[in-house]
C-alpha positions as CSV (number, residue, x, y, z in Angstrom):
1,M,61.5,-91.4,68.6
2,I,58.6,-89.7,66.8
3,P,58.3,-86.4,67.9
4,R,54.7,-85.3,70.0
5,P,53.1,-83.0,68.2
6,Q,52.1,-79.6,68.9
7,T,49.1,-78.9,71.0
8,A,47.2,-76.0,70.6
9,L,48.0,-74.7,73.8
10,T,52.2,-74.4,72.5
11,R,51.1,-72.8,69.7
12,R,48.6,-69.9,71.3
13,F,51.9,-69.2,73.7
14,L,54.5,-68.9,70.5
15,A,52.2,-66.8,68.9
16,L,52.1,-65.0,71.8
17,G,55.7,-64.8,72.7
18,V,56.1,-64.0,68.6
19,T,53.4,-61.2,68.7
20,V,55.2,-59.5,71.9
21,L,59.4,-59.3,70.3
22,L,57.5,-57.7,67.3
23,I,55.8,-55.2,68.7
24,T,59.1,-54.4,72.0
25,M,60.9,-54.6,68.4
26,T,58.6,-51.9,67.0
27,A,58.6,-50.1,69.8
28,V,62.2,-49.6,69.9
29,A,62.5,-48.8,66.4
30,G,60.3,-46.0,66.5
31,L,62.3,-44.6,69.7
32,Y,65.5,-44.5,67.5
33,R,63.5,-42.7,64.7
34,W,61.7,-40.3,66.9
35,P,63.0,-36.7,66.2
36,L,64.8,-34.5,69.2
37,D,64.0,-31.8,67.8
38,D,60.7,-29.4,67.1
39,E,60.3,-26.0,65.5
40,T,57.3,-25.2,67.8
41,L,60.5,-25.5,70.6
42,R,62.1,-22.8,68.8
43,P,60.4,-19.3,70.1
44,P,61.7,-16.6,68.0
45,A,63.8,-13.7,68.7
46,Q,61.7,-10.3,70.2
47,P,63.8,-7.8,70.1
48,M,63.1,-4.7,72.5
49,S,64.8,-1.4,74.2
50,F,66.9,-1.2,76.7
51,A,64.2,0.7,78.6
52,T,61.6,-2.6,77.6
53,A,64.4,-5.2,78.9
54,T,65.3,-3.3,82.6
55,A,61.6,-3.3,83.0
56,R,60.6,-6.8,82.7
57,I,64.2,-7.4,84.7
58,A,62.1,-5.0,87.7
59,A,58.7,-6.6,87.1
60,Q,60.6,-10.4,87.2
61,T,62.7,-9.5,90.3
62,E,59.2,-8.0,91.9
63,A,57.5,-11.5,91.0
64,E,60.1,-13.7,92.9
65,K,60.5,-11.4,95.7
66,A,56.4,-11.8,96.1
67,D,56.4,-15.6,95.3
68,S,56.7,-17.4,99.0
69,R,57.6,-20.6,97.1
70,I,61.3,-19.1,95.5
71,R,64.2,-19.0,98.2
72,S,65.7,-15.6,98.7
73,E,68.6,-17.1,97.8
74,C,68.1,-18.2,94.5
75,R,66.1,-15.2,93.1
76,S,67.2,-13.8,89.9
77,V,70.0,-11.6,89.5
78,A,71.1,-8.7,87.0
79,L,73.6,-6.5,87.4
80,V,72.3,-3.5,84.5
81,H,74.1,-0.2,84.1
82,P,72.2,2.9,83.9
83,E,73.3,2.7,80.4
84,P,73.4,-0.3,77.1
85,S,76.9,-0.8,77.7
86,A,79.4,-2.4,74.8
87,K,79.2,-5.8,75.9
88,A,75.8,-8.3,77.8
89,V,76.3,-11.7,78.9
90,L,73.2,-13.9,79.8
91,M,74.5,-16.2,82.6
92,L,72.5,-19.7,82.7
93,H,73.0,-21.9,86.3
94,G,72.9,-25.5,86.0
95,Y,69.7,-28.4,86.8
96,L,69.0,-27.9,90.2
97,G,71.0,-25.2,90.8
98,C,70.6,-21.2,91.7
99,P,72.0,-17.7,90.1
100,G,73.5,-17.4,93.3
101,R,76.2,-19.7,92.5
102,L,77.2,-17.3,89.1
103,A,76.8,-14.5,91.2
104,G,81.0,-13.7,92.0
105,L,81.3,-14.3,88.2
106,A,78.8,-11.7,87.6
107,A,79.8,-9.4,89.7
108,I,83.2,-9.3,87.7
109,Y,82.0,-9.1,84.8
110,Y,79.9,-6.5,85.4
111,E,82.9,-4.5,87.0
112,Q,84.6,-4.8,83.9
113,G,81.7,-3.1,82.3
114,Y,79.6,-5.6,81.4
115,N,75.7,-5.6,81.4
116,V,75.0,-9.1,83.2
117,Y,71.8,-11.0,83.6
118,V,71.7,-14.2,85.3
119,P,67.8,-15.3,85.3
120,L,66.1,-18.2,87.3
121,A,65.6,-21.0,85.3
122,P,61.7,-22.5,85.8
123,R,60.9,-24.9,88.5
124,H,64.3,-24.0,90.6
125,G,65.2,-21.9,93.3
126,R,62.0,-23.5,95.2
127,T,61.1,-24.6,98.6
128,D,59.3,-28.1,97.4
129,P,62.3,-29.7,96.0
130,E,60.0,-31.5,94.2
131,A,59.1,-29.0,91.8
132,H,61.9,-29.7,89.0
133,R,59.7,-32.6,88.1
134,S,57.3,-31.2,86.5
135,L,59.9,-29.2,84.2
136,T,59.3,-29.5,80.5
137,A,61.2,-28.5,77.1
138,R,58.3,-25.9,76.4
139,E,59.4,-24.3,79.7
140,L,63.1,-24.6,79.3
141,T,63.7,-23.4,75.3
142,T,61.0,-20.3,76.2
143,Y,63.1,-19.3,79.4
144,A,66.5,-19.3,77.7
145,G,64.9,-17.8,74.6
146,S,63.0,-15.0,76.6
147,A,66.2,-14.2,78.9
148,M,68.7,-13.9,75.2
149,D,65.6,-11.5,74.0
150,I,66.7,-9.0,76.8
151,T,70.2,-9.5,77.2
152,A,70.5,-8.5,73.8
153,A,68.6,-5.4,74.2
154,L,71.2,-5.1,77.2
155,G,74.6,-4.3,75.3
156,A,75.9,-3.7,71.7
157,E,77.9,-7.3,71.7
158,T,76.4,-10.0,73.3
159,G,77.4,-13.5,75.0
160,V,75.8,-16.3,76.9
161,M,78.1,-18.8,79.2
162,G,76.4,-21.6,81.2
163,T,77.2,-24.5,83.3
164,S,76.3,-28.1,83.1
165,A,72.4,-27.8,81.7
166,G,72.9,-24.3,81.3
167,G,75.8,-24.8,79.3
168,V,73.8,-27.3,77.0
169,L,71.1,-24.2,76.6
170,A,73.9,-22.0,75.8
171,T,74.7,-23.7,73.1
172,W,71.5,-24.3,71.7
173,L,70.8,-20.5,71.7
174,T,74.2,-20.5,70.1
175,T,72.3,-22.2,67.3
176,T,68.6,-20.9,67.0
177,R,69.8,-17.2,67.6
178,P,72.9,-16.7,65.6
179,T,72.2,-13.1,65.0
180,Q,71.9,-12.6,68.9
181,V,74.6,-14.6,70.2
182,H,78.3,-13.5,69.3
183,R,80.2,-15.7,72.1
184,M,79.8,-18.4,74.2
185,L,81.3,-20.0,76.6
186,V,80.2,-23.2,78.3
187,I,81.6,-25.1,81.4
188,A,81.2,-28.5,82.3
189,P,77.8,-29.2,79.9
190,F,75.8,-31.9,80.3
191,F,75.4,-33.1,76.8
192,R,74.9,-36.7,77.5
193,P,75.5,-39.4,80.6
194,S,78.9,-40.3,80.4
195,A,79.1,-44.5,79.5
196,D,79.4,-45.3,83.2
197,Q,76.6,-44.0,83.8
198,V,74.1,-44.9,81.2
199,P,74.9,-47.4,78.9
200,P,74.7,-45.9,75.5
201,L,71.8,-47.8,73.6
202,A,69.8,-46.4,76.3
203,V,70.3,-42.7,76.1
204,R,68.4,-42.4,73.3
205,P,65.4,-44.1,74.9
206,M,65.8,-42.1,78.0
207,T,66.2,-39.0,76.0
208,V,62.9,-39.0,74.4
209,G,60.1,-37.2,76.2
210,S,63.1,-35.7,79.1
211,P,63.5,-31.8,78.9
212,G,66.9,-31.6,79.5
213,P,68.6,-34.9,78.3
214,R,66.1,-34.3,74.8
215,Y,68.0,-30.9,73.4
216,A,71.7,-32.2,75.2
217,T,71.6,-35.6,72.9
218,A,69.9,-33.4,70.1
219,R,72.9,-30.1,70.6
220,T,75.4,-33.3,70.6
221,E,74.6,-34.5,67.2
222,E,74.5,-31.2,65.9
223,R,78.2,-30.6,67.2
224,R,78.9,-34.0,65.5
225,R,78.0,-32.5,62.2
226,G,80.0,-29.5,63.0
227,H,77.1,-27.4,63.7
228,V,77.9,-25.9,67.0
229,A,81.6,-24.6,67.0
230,R,83.9,-26.2,70.5
231,G,84.4,-23.0,71.9
232,P,83.8,-19.3,72.0
233,V,82.2,-18.2,69.7
234,H,82.6,-14.9,67.8
235,R,80.9,-13.1,64.6
236,P,82.1,-10.3,63.6
């Protein structure tokens, strides 16, 4: 049997299919090569005095009270002694969480002599349940960096603890603020979805452009290279 020659339409479809395949492969390769970290998202430390730190906390407290979009039970928590303490701790709540969830633990730290700061994450604790959807990586790093600056002025030795996504930010602070963070405690940090939730090959494409998972995955890669400790960090 003599094969029938390809028609112009068939050749056109084949060319289109090859073009689409090449574009798809290029896009996927680009996603896997896209950097997960960005130096512009690492705000430098801003040293300040104890008086400045407490004034900023007071201003934040008043601003949150005046903001009708923030639920009263989700306002920032600050338990600060009249003077700088020997130890201070920054506590970061999880994604869609509130400082109130850490209030009990914060009180225990305070009773032991710590100065404690539990700030509300941006676009969290709102009366609008969809407010968090517009959260950006820059807002997260600015929030964590500013909170660390304040906490560093509250005590001689400062630590950071975080739960879930707050644990990711705590780990990020440990890698970017080594002179400020002396101890770190993370509880159930959300470094990346489990294989049961998301296929491993899909994690990277999902991470690019997403504020939380982006830094979770970046910090996971640093852990694999040995740049992040897997427990409390202490530096003399």
